[in-house]
N, CA, C and O atoms as CSV, one atom per row, in Angstrom:
chain,resi,resn,atom,element,x,y,z
A,1,UNK,N,N,0.582,-0.721,-0.031
A,1,UNK,CA,C,0.561,0.153,0.158
A,1,UNK,C,C,1.213,1.075,0.154
A,1,UNK,O,O,2.067,1.239,1.025
A,2,UNK,N,N,0.904,2.386,-1.317
A,2,UNK,CA,C,1.473,3.674,-1.152
A,2,UNK,C,C,1.114,4.109,0.153
A,2,UNK,O,O,0.058,3.952,0.767
A,3,UNK,N,N,2.719,4.984,0.643
A,3,UNK,CA,C,2.897,6.018,1.237
A,3,UNK,C,C,1.770,6.970,1.099
A,3,UNK,O,O,1.314,7.002,-0.044
A,4,UNK,N,N,0.839,8.245,2.498
A,4,UNK,CA,C,0.374,8.862,1.840
A,4,UNK,C,C,0.867,9.833,1.456
A,4,UNK,O,O,0.039,10.729,1.291
A,5,UNK,N,N,2.095,10.158,1.170
A,5,UNK,CA,C,3.209,10.782,-0.011
A,5,UNK,C,C,3.711,11.164,-0.191
A,5,UNK,O,O,4.381,12.185,-0.037
A,6,UNK,N,N,3.354,9.524,-1.114
A,6,UNK,CA,C,3.697,9.471,-2.451
A,6,UNK,C,C,2.485,9.226,-3.326
A,6,UNK,O,O,1.330,9.068,-2.931
A,7,UNK,N,N,3.149,9.216,-5.215
A,7,UNK,CA,C,1.544,9.081,-6.155
A,7,UNK,C,C,1.376,8.082,-6.080
A,7,UNK,O,O,2.193,7.178,-5.907
A,8,UNK,N,N,-0.484,8.012,-6.277
A,8,UNK,CA,C,-1.373,6.780,-5.884
A,8,UNK,C,C,-1.980,6.486,-7.544
A,8,UNK,O,O,-3.110,6.818,-7.903
A,9,UNK,N,N,-1.262,6.002,-8.169
A,9,UNK,CA,C,-2.764,5.470,-9.663
A,9,UNK,C,C,-3.419,5.065,-9.511
A,9,UNK,O,O,-3.410,4.101,-8.747
A,10,UNK,N,N,-4.523,5.504,-10.139
A,10,UNK,CA,C,-5.362,4.999,-10.013
A,10,UNK,C,C,-6.088,3.397,-9.924
A,10,UNK,O,O,-6.886,2.842,-9.169
A,11,UNK,N,N,-5.444,3.089,-10.944
A,11,UNK,CA,C,-5.223,1.614,-10.981
A,11,UNK,C,C,-5.419,0.480,-9.543
A,11,UNK,O,O,-6.228,-0.433,-9.377
A,12,UNK,N,N,-4.291,1.009,-8.632
A,12,UNK,CA,C,-3.438,0.219,-8.109
A,12,UNK,C,C,-4.235,0.563,-6.530
A,12,UNK,O,O,-3.625,0.233,-5.512
A,13,UNK,N,N,-5.583,1.221,-6.410
A,13,UNK,CA,C,-6.304,1.518,-5.156
A,13,UNK,C,C,-8.051,1.159,-5.034
A,13,UNK,O,O,-8.844,1.817,-5.706
A,14,UNK,N,N,-8.379,0.390,-4.390
A,14,UNK,CA,C,-9.834,0.622,-4.533
A,14,UNK,C,C,-10.564,1.326,-4.025
A,14,UNK,O,O,-10.385,1.610,-2.840
A,15,UNK,N,N,-11.502,1.784,-4.648
A,15,UNK,CA,C,-12.564,2.816,-4.705
A,15,UNK,C,C,-12.724,3.128,-3.317
A,15,UNK,O,O,-12.473,4.261,-2.905
A,16,UNK,N,N,-13.203,2.024,-2.412
A,16,UNK,CA,C,-13.889,2.399,-0.588
A,16,UNK,C,C,-12.536,2.847,-0.697
A,16,UNK,O,O,-12.698,4.052,-0.504
A,17,UNK,N,N,-11.539,2.717,-0.843
A,17,UNK,CA,C,-10.057,3.322,-0.419
A,17,UNK,C,C,-9.873,4.678,-0.544
A,17,UNK,O,O,-9.579,5.525,0.299
A,18,UNK,N,N,-10.124,4.769,-1.910
A,18,UNK,CA,C,-9.607,6.172,-2.599
A,18,UNK,C,C,-10.617,7.350,-1.811
A,18,UNK,O,O,-10.249,8.426,-1.340
A,19,UNK,N,N,-12.071,6.745,-1.837
A,19,UNK,CA,C,-13.291,7.862,-1.676
A,19,UNK,C,C,-12.525,8.697,0.312
A,19,UNK,O,O,-12.376,9.842,0.737
A,20,UNK,N,N,-12.249,7.135,0.955
A,20,UNK,CA,C,-11.957,7.102,2.338
A,20,UNK,C,C,-10.356,8.219,2.605
A,20,UNK,O,O,-9.771,8.329,3.683
A,21,UNK,N,N,-9.956,8.922,1.274
A,21,UNK,CA,C,-8.205,8.911,0.968
A,21,UNK,C,C,-8.838,10.168,0.500
A,21,UNK,O,O,-8.289,11.131,1.034
A,22,UNK,N,N,-9.414,10.370,0.016
A,22,UNK,CA,C,-10.255,12.138,-0.655
A,22,UNK,C,C,-10.926,12.521,0.735
A,22,UNK,O,O,-10.808,13.679,1.135
A,23,UNK,N,N,-11.409,11.875,1.250
A,23,UNK,CA,C,-12.544,12.524,2.294
A,23,UNK,C,C,-11.631,12.939,3.880
A,23,UNK,O,O,-12.117,13.675,4.738
A,24,UNK,N,N,-10.368,12.338,3.981
A,24,UNK,CA,C,-9.226,12.938,4.922
A,24,UNK,C,C,-9.106,13.259,4.405
A,24,UNK,O,O,-10.270,13.650,4.316
A,25,UNK,N,N,-8.525,13.814,3.360
A,25,UNK,CA,C,-7.374,14.852,2.362
A,25,UNK,C,C,-6.466,14.307,2.434
A,25,UNK,O,O,-5.495,15.059,2.343
A,26,UNK,N,N,-6.137,12.961,2.604
A,26,UNK,CA,C,-4.783,12.609,1.992
A,26,UNK,C,C,-5.024,12.458,0.399
A,26,UNK,O,O,-4.174,11.890,-0.285
A,27,UNK,N,N,-5.855,12.826,-0.002
A,27,UNK,CA,C,-5.532,13.487,-1.738
A,27,UNK,C,C,-6.815,14.358,-1.583
A,27,UNK,O,O,-7.950,14.335,-1.107
A,28,UNK,N,N,-5.521,15.519,-2.610
A,28,UNK,CA,C,-6.276,16.426,-3.366
A,28,UNK,C,C,-6.451,16.507,-4.870
A,28,UNK,O,O,-7.588,16.721,-5.290
A,29,UNK,N,N,-5.722,16.400,-5.495
A,29,UNK,CA,C,-4.951,16.327,-6.856
A,29,UNK,C,C,-5.298,15.132,-7.391
A,29,UNK,O,O,-5.374,14.103,-6.719
A,30,UNK,N,N,-5.481,15.187,-8.386
A,30,UNK,CA,C,-5.083,14.333,-9.856
A,30,UNK,C,C,-4.560,15.197,-10.330
A,30,UNK,O,O,-4.230,16.344,-10.026
A,31,UNK,N,N,-4.440,13.956,-11.886
A,31,UNK,CA,C,-2.935,13.810,-12.482
A,31,UNK,C,C,-3.105,13.163,-13.568
A,31,UNK,O,O,-3.883,12.209,-13.584
A,32,UNK,N,N,-2.505,13.499,-14.546
A,32,UNK,CA,C,-2.167,12.737,-15.658
A,32,UNK,C,C,-0.954,11.821,-16.039
A,32,UNK,O,O,-0.081,12.647,-16.304
A,33,UNK,N,N,-0.534,10.858,-16.175
A,33,UNK,CA,C,0.363,10.229,-15.723
A,33,UNK,C,C,1.295,10.811,-17.319
A,33,UNK,O,O,2.364,11.410,-17.435
A,34,UNK,N,N,0.086,10.188,-18.587
A,34,UNK,CA,C,0.726,11.079,-20.126
A,34,UNK,C,C,1.148,12.187,-20.101
A,34,UNK,O,O,2.198,12.740,-20.424
A,35,UNK,N,N,0.230,12.464,-19.685
A,35,UNK,CA,C,0.593,14.558,-20.209
A,35,UNK,C,C,1.269,15.153,-19.264
A,35,UNK,O,O,1.763,16.237,-19.573
A,36,UNK,N,N,1.581,14.442,-17.309
A,36,UNK,CA,C,2.241,15.684,-17.227
A,36,UNK,C,C,1.822,16.744,-16.401
A,36,UNK,O,O,2.502,17.696,-16.019
A,37,UNK,N,N,0.293,16.421,-16.090
A,37,UNK,CA,C,-0.443,17.435,-16.463
A,37,UNK,C,C,-1.712,17.002,-14.511
A,37,UNK,O,O,-2.424,16.052,-14.189
A,38,UNK,N,N,-1.274,18.491,-13.723
A,38,UNK,CA,C,-2.054,18.139,-12.627
A,38,UNK,C,C,-2.842,18.816,-11.761
A,38,UNK,O,O,-2.342,19.579,-10.934
A,39,UNK,N,N,-4.807,18.517,-11.892
A,39,UNK,CA,C,-5.568,19.621,-11.887
A,39,UNK,C,C,-6.438,18.727,-9.669
A,39,UNK,O,O,-6.320,17.852,-8.811
A,40,UNK,N,N,-7.019,19.702,-10.015
A,40,UNK,CA,C,-8.291,19.914,-8.919
A,40,UNK,C,C,-9.110,18.559,-9.076
A,40,UNK,O,O,-8.848,18.076,-10.177
A,41,UNK,N,N,-9.927,17.850,-8.427
A,41,UNK,CA,C,-10.619,16.443,-7.928
A,41,UNK,C,C,-11.323,16.748,-9.243
A,41,UNK,O,O,-11.381,15.867,-10.101
A,42,UNK,N,N,-12.014,18.290,-9.506
A,42,UNK,CA,C,-13.504,18.301,-9.645
A,42,UNK,C,C,-13.556,18.830,-11.132
A,42,UNK,O,O,-14.659,19.137,-11.583
A,43,UNK,N,N,-12.380,18.960,-11.955
A,43,UNK,CA,C,-11.551,19.174,-13.162
A,43,UNK,C,C,-12.874,18.863,-14.090
A,43,UNK,O,O,-13.528,17.845,-13.860
A,44,UNK,N,N,-13.138,19.499,-14.832
A,44,UNK,CA,C,-13.822,18.212,-16.229
A,44,UNK,C,C,-13.015,17.823,-17.016
A,44,UNK,O,O,-13.482,17.173,-17.952
A,45,UNK,N,N,-11.885,17.985,-16.994
A,45,UNK,CA,C,-10.136,17.562,-17.456
A,45,UNK,C,C,-9.692,16.336,-17.108
A,45,UNK,O,O,-8.918,15.468,-17.511
A,46,UNK,N,N,-10.553,16.587,-16.090
A,46,UNK,CA,C,-9.912,15.323,-15.080
A,46,UNK,C,C,-10.358,14.389,-15.048
A,46,UNK,O,O,-9.692,13.355,-14.997
A,47,UNK,N,N,-12.267,14.430,-15.074
A,47,UNK,CA,C,-12.760,13.306,-15.167
A,47,UNK,C,C,-13.214,12.292,-16.216
A,47,UNK,O,O,-13.818,11.224,-16.315
A,48,UNK,N,N,-12.573,13.243,-16.961
A,48,UNK,CA,C,-12.695,12.968,-18.930
A,48,UNK,C,C,-11.616,10.845,-19.050
A,48,UNK,O,O,-11.923,9.728,-19.467
A,49,UNK,N,N,-10.413,11.486,-18.396
A,49,UNK,CA,C,-9.491,10.803,-18.499
A,49,UNK,C,C,-9.329,9.362,-18.442
A,49,UNK,O,O,-9.563,8.993,-17.291
A,50,UNK,N,N,-9.051,8.475,-19.138
A,50,UNK,CA,C,-8.385,7.271,-19.027
A,50,UNK,C,C,-7.971,6.608,-17.326
A,50,UNK,O,O,-6.964,6.959,-16.711
A,51,UNK,N,N,-8.915,5.688,-16.844
A,51,UNK,CA,C,-8.149,5.221,-15.072
A,51,UNK,C,C,-6.854,5.021,-14.701
A,51,UNK,O,O,-6.169,5.219,-13.697
A,52,UNK,N,N,-6.658,4.404,-16.210
A,52,UNK,CA,C,-5.133,3.805,-16.366
A,52,UNK,C,C,-4.125,4.765,-16.182
A,52,UNK,O,O,-3.043,4.436,-15.694
A,53,UNK,N,N,-4.586,6.940,-16.825
A,53,UNK,CA,C,-3.464,7.975,-16.705
A,53,UNK,C,C,-3.557,8.085,-15.485
A,53,UNK,O,O,-2.457,8.129,-14.933
A,54,UNK,N,N,-4.473,8.153,-14.780
A,54,UNK,CA,C,-5.130,9.011,-13.375
A,54,UNK,C,C,-3.990,8.339,-12.345
A,54,UNK,O,O,-3.571,7.184,-12.278
A,55,UNK,N,N,-3.582,9.819,-11.386
A,55,UNK,CA,C,-3.053,9.700,-10.779
A,55,UNK,C,C,-3.039,10.351,-10.019
A,55,UNK,O,O,-3.411,11.451,-10.426
A,56,UNK,N,N,-2.690,10.358,-8.526
A,56,UNK,CA,C,-3.413,10.986,-7.167
A,56,UNK,C,C,-2.236,11.444,-6.722
A,56,UNK,O,O,-1.206,10.781,-6.839
A,57,UNK,N,N,-2.279,12.736,-6.118
A,57,UNK,CA,C,-1.561,13.173,-5.220
A,57,UNK,C,C,-2.539,13.978,-3.431
A,57,UNK,O,O,-3.729,14.116,-3.150
A,58,UNK,N,N,-1.000,14.359,-2.531
A,58,UNK,CA,C,-1.943,14.598,-1.640
A,58,UNK,C,C,-1.723,16.791,-2.104
A,58,UNK,O,O,-2.616,17.638,-2.130
A,59,UNK,N,N,-0.636,16.915,-2.299
A,59,UNK,CA,C,0.163,18.459,-2.768
A,59,UNK,C,C,0.130,18.732,-4.071
A,59,UNK,O,O,-0.139,17.896,-4.934
A,60,UNK,N,N,0.496,20.330,-4.351
A,60,UNK,CA,C,0.526,20.517,-5.447
A,60,UNK,C,C,2.489,20.093,-5.262
A,60,UNK,O,O,3.124,19.483,-6.122
A,61,UNK,N,N,2.967,20.523,-4.184
A,61,UNK,CA,C,4.185,20.171,-4.044
A,61,UNK,C,C,4.571,19.233,-4.790
A,61,UNK,O,O,5.005,19.475,-5.916
A,62,UNK,N,N,4.463,17.676,-4.180
A,62,UNK,CA,C,4.335,16.262,-4.320
A,62,UNK,C,C,4.001,16.551,-6.380
A,62,UNK,O,O,4.880,16.506,-7.241
A,63,UNK,N,N,2.914,16.747,-6.552
A,63,UNK,CA,C,2.741,16.874,-8.055
A,63,UNK,C,C,3.889,17.229,-9.354
A,63,UNK,O,O,4.181,16.650,-10.401
A,64,UNK,N,N,4.454,18.768,-8.534
A,64,UNK,CA,C,5.036,19.388,-9.155
A,64,UNK,C,C,6.695,18.507,-9.277
A,64,UNK,O,O,7.352,18.632,-10.310
A,65,UNK,N,N,7.198,17.670,-8.133
A,65,UNK,CA,C,8.441,17.135,-7.551
A,65,UNK,C,C,8.358,15.924,-8.448
A,65,UNK,O,O,9.404,15.277,-8.489
A,66,UNK,N,N,7.326,15.454,-9.198
A,66,UNK,CA,C,7.112,14.304,-10.094
A,66,UNK,C,C,7.319,15.016,-11.978
A,66,UNK,O,O,7.444,14.436,-13.057
A,67,UNK,N,N,7.269,16.474,-11.596
A,67,UNK,CA,C,7.417,17.510,-12.539
A,67,UNK,C,C,5.962,17.217,-14.308
A,67,UNK,O,O,5.863,17.297,-15.532
A,68,UNK,N,N,5.016,16.773,-12.671
A,68,UNK,CA,C,3.553,17.760,-13.509
A,68,UNK,C,C,3.464,19.166,-13.146
A,68,UNK,O,O,4.136,19.758,-12.302
A,69,UNK,N,N,2.463,19.661,-13.966
A,69,UNK,CA,C,2.533,21.296,-14.315
A,69,UNK,C,C,1.312,21.291,-14.439
A,69,UNK,O,O,0.643,20.381,-14.929
A,70,UNK,N,N,0.771,22.717,-13.828
A,70,UNK,CA,C,-0.839,22.874,-13.653
A,70,UNK,C,C,-1.436,23.086,-14.922
A,70,UNK,O,O,-1.078,23.619,-15.973
A,71,UNK,N,N,-2.653,22.395,-14.430
A,71,UNK,CA,C,-4.321,22.464,-15.628
A,71,UNK,C,C,-4.450,23.528,-15.794
A,71,UNK,O,O,-4.376,24.384,-14.913
A,72,UNK,N,N,-4.734,23.770,-17.279
A,72,UNK,CA,C,-4.634,24.863,-17.676
A,72,UNK,C,C,-6.721,25.157,-17.264
A,72,UNK,O,O,-7.259,26.224,-16.972
A,73,UNK,N,N,-7.201,24.147,-17.371
A,73,UNK,CA,C,-9.011,24.628,-16.830
A,73,UNK,C,C,-9.413,24.976,-15.102
A,73,UNK,O,O,-9.965,25.990,-14.676
A,74,UNK,N,N,-9.002,23.943,-14.425
A,74,UNK,CA,C,-9.353,24.204,-13.011
A,74,UNK,C,C,-7.816,25.013,-11.986
A,74,UNK,O,O,-7.723,25.135,-10.765
A,75,UNK,N,N,-6.690,25.482,-13.211
A,75,UNK,CA,C,-6.404,25.815,-12.161
A,75,UNK,C,C,-5.623,26.915,-12.780
A,75,UNK,O,O,-4.532,27.059,-12.229
A,76,UNK,N,N,-5.854,27.737,-13.764
A,76,UNK,CA,C,-6.001,28.291,-14.540
A,76,UNK,C,C,-5.058,29.787,-14.110
A,76,UNK,O,O,-4.230,30.202,-14.921
A,77,UNK,N,N,-5.301,30.587,-12.650
A,77,UNK,CA,C,-4.317,31.072,-12.315
A,77,UNK,C,C,-2.732,30.176,-12.452
A,77,UNK,O,O,-1.813,30.866,-12.890
A,78,UNK,N,N,-2.435,28.890,-12.146
A,78,UNK,CA,C,-1.355,28.852,-11.792
A,78,UNK,C,C,-0.843,28.263,-13.185
A,78,UNK,O,O,0.324,27.877,-13.113
A,79,UNK,N,N,-1.473,28.094,-14.506
A,79,UNK,CA,C,-0.706,27.830,-14.918
A,79,UNK,C,C,-0.693,28.762,-16.163
A,79,UNK,O,O,-0.998,28.421,-17.306
A,80,UNK,N,N,-0.292,29.986,-15.757
A,80,UNK,CA,C,-0.307,31.361,-17.375
A,80,UNK,C,C,1.192,31.442,-16.165
A,80,UNK,O,O,2.223,31.528,-16.831
A,81,UNK,N,N,1.509,31.429,-14.471
A,81,UNK,CA,C,2.496,31.380,-14.282
A,81,UNK,C,C,3.754,30.483,-14.365
A,81,UNK,O,O,4.955,30.720,-14.241
A,82,UNK,N,N,2.899,29.149,-14.671
A,82,UNK,CA,C,3.656,28.074,-15.227
A,82,UNK,C,C,4.261,28.256,-15.832
A,82,UNK,O,O,5.475,28.081,-15.730
A,83,UNK,N,N,3.237,29.005,-17.380
A,83,UNK,CA,C,3.942,29.508,-18.908
A,83,UNK,C,C,4.308,30.479,-19.367
A,83,UNK,O,O,4.519,30.661,-20.566
A,84,UNK,N,N,4.481,31.469,-18.259
A,84,UNK,CA,C,5.077,32.713,-18.447
A,84,UNK,C,C,6.609,32.243,-18.070
A,84,UNK,O,O,7.557,32.683,-18.721
A,85,UNK,N,N,6.798,31.301,-16.954
A,85,UNK,CA,C,7.896,31.428,-16.552
A,85,UNK,C,C,8.176,30.260,-17.456
A,85,UNK,O,O,8.786,29.564,-16.645
A,86,UNK,N,N,8.164,29.714,-18.315
A,86,UNK,CA,C,8.949,28.950,-19.860
A,86,UNK,C,C,9.471,29.742,-20.468
A,86,UNK,O,O,10.669,29.720,-20.748
A,87,UNK,N,N,8.545,30.740,-20.845
A,87,UNK,CA,C,8.792,31.712,-22.008
A,87,UNK,C,C,10.023,32.505,-22.190
A,87,UNK,O,O,10.133,33.261,-23.156
């Protein structure tokens, strides 16, 4: 079982445990493993991604440490900061 501070793959966690972790705020962000994008759990884009591509994080710092960038839809302000930092 992954520790709280590790990235969690959606295909490797039971639905019941996932919901418990979200409720306890041990998971606050979702990400797309292929695109290396993270966002809120309520993002429309994130909800459409395939389960095998979905990963979960507790914090933004954790997602950034793994090389993920902010979502341009649900984290627009953070995305603009990230984008301007690259240009």
